[in-house]
N, C-alpha and C positions, 0 to 999 in steps of 0.2 A: 454439602460444603456448608461451613458454619459462615456467618455475616462478617466476622471479624476478618478470615481470610479474602473473602470476596473484596472488603473494604481495602485492604491490604493491596491485593491485585489491581484495584481500581487505581488506587494513588499512584502505582508503580508502572501500569501498563495501558492506562486509558488514552493517554496521548498518542502512544505508538497506534493503538487500535483505531483512535480516531483518524490519524493520518492515512493509514491503509484504507480505510473506508471512504475518506474523501477522495483519495486517488481512483478508487473505484467508481464512485458515485458521482463526484464532482459538484456535489451540493453539500454545503454545510448541516442545514437542518436534517438532510437525510442521513448524513455521516453520524450526527449526533444521535438520531434515533436508533441507528444500527448498533452504536456503541452500547446505548442503554439496553437494548434487547440483549446484548451479549452477557451483560452483568447481571440482569434480572434472570435469565436463564440459569446462569451459574448460582445465584441465590436460590433459585426454586428447585434445582437439581441437587441430586445425591453423588455428584462426580467427584472422583479423587483423581488429582493432577499429581504426577511423578515430581519430586523435588527436582527443581533446576529445568524444567519443561513448561513452566507457567505461561511465559511470554508466547512461546511458539503455540502452544494450546489456545491461548486468547486469540491471537492473530489467525489461526485456523479457523476457530469459531466466526471471527469478524469476516474472512474471506468467504466462508460459505454461507453466511446471511447476506452479503453483498451481492453474492452471485444469485441467490433466491429473490433478493430486491429487485436485480436487473431483470429476471425472468418474468417478475409480476407486471414489468409496462409501466411501473410508475415512475421511470427515469425522466428528469426535465431537461438536464444540460449537463456538460462537462466543463469545469471550472478550469482555469489555469493551474499548472502543477506547482508553480510557486506559491499559490494560495495555500496548499496542502503542506508546503514546506515550511510556511510560515506560521501555520495554525499549530500551535503548541511545539515547535522544534526549537531545540537550542542551536541551531544551525545558524549562521549569519551568512546572508548571501549579499554581495556587492552588485554594483553594475556590470562588471565583467560577467558574472554569472547569469545575467538576465537572458540573454541569446539562447544558452545551454537548456535553463529551464522552460523557456518558450516551446524549444525544439522538443523537449522530453514530453511536455504538455499536449504536442501535437502527435505524438506516437498513437498508433492504436492500443486499445486498452490492454489487451494481453501483453504488448510489450512494456507499454508504460508501468503495469503493474510488476512485472518481473524487474525492470529496472529500479523501481522504487525499493523493493524489499532487498535487492543485492546491494546498490550503491548507496541507499539512503538510510536503510534499516542495519544493513551488513549481513544479512544472511548469506549462507553458503547455498551452493546449487541444491543439495540434498534437503536442506531445510527449507528452501522455497518450495521444492517439489512436494514435500509433505504438507506444507500450508496450502499450496494449490491443489494438491490431489492429482498432480501429473509426474510424469517420469522426470528425473533428472535430466535427461538427454533434450527433453522438450524445454527445459528453462534454460539449458545452454543455447540452444536453436533460437529462443526469444531474445535472448541478450546479444546473441551475435546479430541477428537480424535488426534489432533495436540499433547496436552500433554502427551497422552499415548504413542505415537511414541517415543516422546522425552524421556520420563522416560524409556521406553524399551530400547533404545538406550544407555542411560547413566548407567542403572543398569546391562546391559548385561556384560558390561567391567568390573565391581565390582565384579561379582559373581565368576569369575574365579581368581581374583587378591589375593586371598589368604585366 
C-alpha cells in the first residue's frame, strides 16, 4: 500500500479508530498507540483493501490490536465512555445524555464495544460481527443484553419514584 493511500485513510478514519480503541482500552495514550500501530502496519504492508471496505478493514485491525493489547496485560483502567465519545467525535452530548453515557461506560467490555459500534458508529450486526470476528447472532445477543442492563438500570430508579 502506498503512503498517499495510508495518509488519506488516516485523515478519513483515524478518529473512528481512536474512538474504538479508546472504548476498548479506556486510556487515551494506549488508544493513540494502537491507532499509530494500525497505520504503521498499513504503511509497512503490501495489503490491498477492497474499495469501499477501507473503514471496516481499519476498524477490524484496530479491534484485533486492542484485543492483543488486552491479552498482553498492559491495561491500566477503563475511562468513562463519554470521554471516548468526546475524543474526536462530532456528536454533541448535552446533560440529559450524561446518565445514559455513564450507564454505557459501566457495561462489561464486550457489551460496551457492541453498543459503541452499533449505536455510535452505525455498523450493522453483520459488519460488527466481521470486525470483532464473532457470529452476527453473538453481536445481537450482546446488544440485547446491553439493552436489558440499561433498561433495568433506568426502570429500577422509576419504581421507587412514586
